[in-house]
N, C-alpha and C positions, 0 to 999 in steps of 0.2 A: 504494500500500500504506500505508494510514493507520495501522494498529495491528496489531502482530504479537505472538503468544505466544512464549515461550521453551520449547522442547521439554524435557520432563522437569522443569520447574520450575513447578508449578501457581501460578496467580495472579500471574505476573510478565509484564508487557507492555512493549513498546517501540514507539516511533513518533516522529512529528514534531509540530511545534506545531499543525499542522492537526487532528490527532487530539484535541488538547486542547480544541479548539473544539466537538467533538462530545460535548457533555456527556451527552446521553442514552445514547450508546454507552458512556461511562465508567460511568454508573450501572447500565446493564444488566450490565456485567461486575463489578459490586460493587467498583469501585475505592475504596480507602480512603486511599491515599497517592499523592502525585504528586511526582516528583523532576524539576525543570526544570534543564537544563544550558544554557540560553540565556536571556538577559535579555529581559523584556517588561513592558509596562505593564499591570497587572491591571485598570485602569479602561478601557483602550482595547481590550484583547483580548476579543472578544465571541463567544458561542456562536451557534448558528443560530436562537435565540429572541431575539436581540439583547440578551441579558443579559451584563453584564461579568463577567470572571473574579472580580473583587472580591466579587461576589455569589454566583454559582453555585459558585465555588471554595471556599466555606465548607463544602461537603460533604466536603472532603478535607483531610488533613494535608499541608501543602505545604512543600517545601524548594527554594530557588532557589540554584544555584551558577552564577555568571556566569563563563564561560570561553570564550575564542575558539577556533575550530576551525583553529588553525595549529600547525605542528610544534613550535614552542618554547614554547607555552603550558604553564604548570606544572600539569599534571593530577595528578601524583603527590601533591602536598600536599593535594589535595581528595579523594583516594580514600578515606581512612579514614572521614570523615563520610558520604560518599555510600554506601559499602558498608554501614555501620551503619544508615543510614536505610532502605535496602532490606530488610535483615535484620529490623529491628524492625517494618517494615510487614507483611512476610510472616508474622511470628510473632504479630502483634496479633490480637485477637478482634473480630469483627464480629457484633453481636447479631442474632439472628433476629427477625423481626416476629412478635409474639405476638397472637393473636386475643383480644378482650376476653372475660372470663369473665361468666357470668350474674349473679354477685353485683355485679360492677363496673357492669354495665348497670342493674341494679335500683336500686342506690344512687344513681346519677346521675339516673335517671328520677324517683326520689322527691324528690330535691333540686329538680329543675326544676319538678315539680308543685306543690311547696310555695310557689314564688314566682309561679306562674301566677295572675293576678288574676281573669280571667273566661274565658268560652269563646272570645272573640275572639283570645285569646293562645295557643290550642292549637298553631297552626302555628309560632309563635315557640318554644313549649316543645319541639316536635318538633325544630326546627332546633337549638335550644340543646342538646338531649339528644345529638344527633349530634356536635356540636363538642366538648362536654365529654367524651364518651366517647373521642373521638379524642385529646384532650389528655391525659386520664387514662392511656390505654394507652400513649401515646408516652412519658410520663414514667416509666412502670413498665417500659419495654422497654430500659432502660440497665443491663445487668448489670455486675458487677465484671469487671476485665480477664481473670480466669481462669475466667469462666463456662463450664461444660462444654457448654452448649447453643449457644454461639456458633460462628461459622465464622471461618476464618482471613481476615486482611485481604488485599487485592490491591494491587499496586504498579504504577504506570505511570511509566516513565522516558522522557523525551523530550528532544530538542534541536530544532534547526530542521527537519531532514529525517529524523531517525532513522537516520542513516548512520554518523557518526563519534563524536561526543562521547558520545551515549547508549549506543552499542554498546561503547565503551571501558569505561564504568562497569559495564555488564552483564558484560563479560568479567572485570573485576576482581572482581566479586562471585562469579562462578562459580569462578574460580581459588581464592578464599578458602574458599567454602562447600563446593565439590565437587571438590577437587584430584585425587581418585582417578580421576575421569572423563577426565582429560586427561594422565595419565602412563601409563607402561608400554605394552603392546601396543595398548590401546584408544586412547591418545593418539597413538601413532605412526600408527595407521590413519586417525584423523581428520585429523592434520596433512598426511599424504600426499595426502589427497583434494583439497587445495587446488591441488596442482601441475597436474593435467590441466585443471581448471576455470579456473584463473587462472595460466597459465604465466608465470614470471618476475616475478610481482607480489609474492609473499611468499617472500623468501629465508630461508636458514637463519641469518641474523644475529639473528633473533628466535627465542627458545627454543621448543622443540616444544610445551610445554603451552599457550603463548599462541596459537600457530597452530592448535592443536587446538581451543581454546575458540572461536576465530573461526569455524572450520569448523562447529562445533556450532551457533553462533548463525545461521549462514548457511542452515541447514536450513529455518528458518521465516522468516528475514529475509534473502533473497538479496542485497539491496542493501547489507548491512552492510559497511563499508569504512573503518575508522579510518585517519586520516592516518599517515604514516610516523613522525612524532614521537611520536604516542600509542602506536603499536605498540612503539617502543623503550622508552617509559616503562612499558608493561605488562610488558615483559621485565624491567625493573628491579624492578617490583612483585613479580613472581614470585621473583626472585633474593633480594629482601629478606625473603621469607617472608610476603608479604601482611600487613603490620603494621596491622591494623584498629584496634588499640588506640592508635594514634598512634606518635610517636617517629620519624616519617619524617625530620624535620629532622636528627636525629643520625646517620642512616645514612650510612656512607662512600659508598655507591653514589649516594645522592641528592646529597650534597655534591659528588661528582665530576661529576654531571650538571649541577648549577648552575654549576660552574666552567667546564665545556666550553661551556655556553650563553653565558656571559659572554665567554669567549675568542673565540667566533665573532663576537660583536658588535664586539669590539676589532679583529679581523682584517678585518672588513668595511670599516673605515675606515683600514686599513693600519698598524695599531699592534699592538705586542705587548701581551698582557694586563697590566693594571696590578695586578690581584690574582692572586697565585700560590696554587696548590694543590699540596700535597705529599702523595701518597697514604700514605706511611709515617707521617707525623705524625697524619693523621686516623685511621688504623687504630689507632695507639697510644692515642689519646684514647678511641676507642670500644672498645678492648680486644677487637677482633674479628679482628685479624690481627697477625702478628709484625712488629716494626719492624726497620729496618736500623740497626745501630750503626756509624756511620761512623768511630768511633774505635777499632774493634777489628778485628783481622785474623783472628780465630778465633771469631767469633760462631757459636754453634751454631744450626742450623736444625732444625725439626721433622722427624721421620722421614718419608722419602718426598718431601721438598720439593726443588724445583729451586733452584740457586744459580748466579749468574753472578759469577765472580771476575776481577779484573784479572790478566792473564797474567803481568805483570811482578812485582807485589808480593803477589798473592794476596788483596788486599782484596775483601771482598764488596761488589758494586755493586748487586745486585738479587736478590730472592728471589721464589719462585713467585707470590704474590698480586699482584705488581707487574709481572709479565711479560705483555705484551699478546698475546692469542691472534692469530696471524697466519697466513693461508692464502694460497697462490699463487692468482692469478686463474685461474679456469677458462677454457678455450678456448671460444669461441662456436661455435655450429653452423656458421656460415659458414667459420670457420677450419678446423674439422674437415673440412668438405665440400671445401674448396679443397685440402687435403693429400691427401684421398682421390682427387680428380679428377686430381691430378698423379702418382698412384701412389706416394705417399710414406707412410711409417708415421705413426701418430698423433703430432702434435707434442708435445714435452715442454718444460718450462721449466727453466732453470738453478736450482740450489738457492739458497735465501735467503742473503744475505751479512750479514744483520743480525738482532739480537735487538731487538725494539721493547719499550720499557718505559714506565711512567708517570713523570711528573716526580717526583723524589725529593729529599729535603731536602739531600743532598750537592751538588745542582746549584744551590742558592740563589744563591751568589755570581755565577755566570754568568748565570742567568736574571734577576736583579735589574738587570742592565745595560740591560734594555729593548730588546734587539736582536731582530729577527725570526728570526735563526738564528745558529749559531756552533758551536764545538767543545766537546766534553765531555771533561774530563780526570779522571784518577783523583784522588779527594779525599785520598789519602795524601800529606802534604806532602813526604815523602822520595821519592815516586815521580813524580807529576805526568805520567804517561804519557797520551798521547791515546788515548781508548777509544771515541770515537764522535762523533756530531754531533746537532744538533737543528734543527728548522725548524718554526716555528709554522704555516706555511702547508702543511706536509706535503711528502712526496716519495715517489716510487715506489721499490719494492724491485726487485731484480734478478729476482725470481720473477714479476713482473707485478702483484703486489699493491701497495696504497698505504695509507699511514697519514696521517691528518690530525687533529691535528698529529703530528709524528714526533719521537720521542726514541729514538735508535738507538745500540746498542752493536755495534761491528763484531765479527763472529765471529772474525776474525783477531787481535783484541786481547784477547779474554776467553776464559775456559774455562767450560764448562757442567758442573755437577756435579748429580747426582741421588742424594740419600742414600737408602739402602735402608731400607724399613720393617722394624722389628723385630717379629717374631712372638712374642708373649708367651703362654705356656701358662696356662690358667685354674688357679686354686688347686686343688690336689689331683691335677692331671694329672701324669703322669710318663712318661718314655720307656720303651722296652722293645724288643720284637721287631717293632715296627711295627703290632701289632694295636691297634685302638681299643677 
């Protein structure tokens, strides 16, 4: 499968580098823009006419983004320029070929006849007429960008095989340009279609719109299969709001991803991360989430927000944005079948004994010791009660789930509070007998 269309998006194509060599096929599809997500030498990559891309590629606007197809490659930082390039290409105007008018032909013929010296040069005059008409009409066929007679441009996105990198960028574009296609009931239906076709391959750790967009692309490109790291980054792309105008570097989600990547590299050599990341500090700088005031025992949380307090002194230890979603591990089909074969009811798991949270600034003193694991104590100097533990290598929860790395507050040592949202009546509204 050399080159595929994207259903519902006219003039957008995806494929591998083999398709880039088929220059005639690209021209037949009126390709105007080429986005390459794999590095290659334009002088050595040749089409089937033995022409190098450095020559036949002049027919296209070309953007090269060199990125490896590995889980920890930083795709997120490249998505804004890639998505904008696709959008600009699809919105561009491709001029129609215009037939020469009779006045153009007459004027060129007259000019050639004036320079014909004798009858022996008639054939030369005829040849010159043809070439001059072609040059004249070619020059006059370049309309301004908003020319109404033009057609939209066409974009070809490729990597090595048209399977992971190019598909990831296509999904990022679709999520930004057509978000409504992948949310609500339509998105749920698309996402659910992946389950029977690819059981166990795409779990719910990636948000539904991303899985729906992948299912959408698979309709016309069945081999589409971004690596797990790119799927996770596409999940972050969606949760950040698809920031095409840039600013990815300042996003707390992106900074957290960078930190987690660096932490994995440190742990791979048996060391604790040398660079620490504290979610509440980043959120405060970005003004996108509430911070935790470690010096106050009565900090107010927004309405409807979760709070975890030290059971002993009531100090707030974590608020909703910094509590890690945690689910018990589901039983495998083999475990369920084994219980059924023994005549036992479906197995259940014990409740979680931990709240998992992100590293927060009140942990700084402990984490700066550089240990792989240790105890977490309440930051209140008058309290100092043990409230949990941490392990950079991660540890399993009693419910069968696992967090890597793990920062845990023991449920026996903290209290969970959920503030009730306040329903405010709109201006002019007033109570009465219950009638609206």
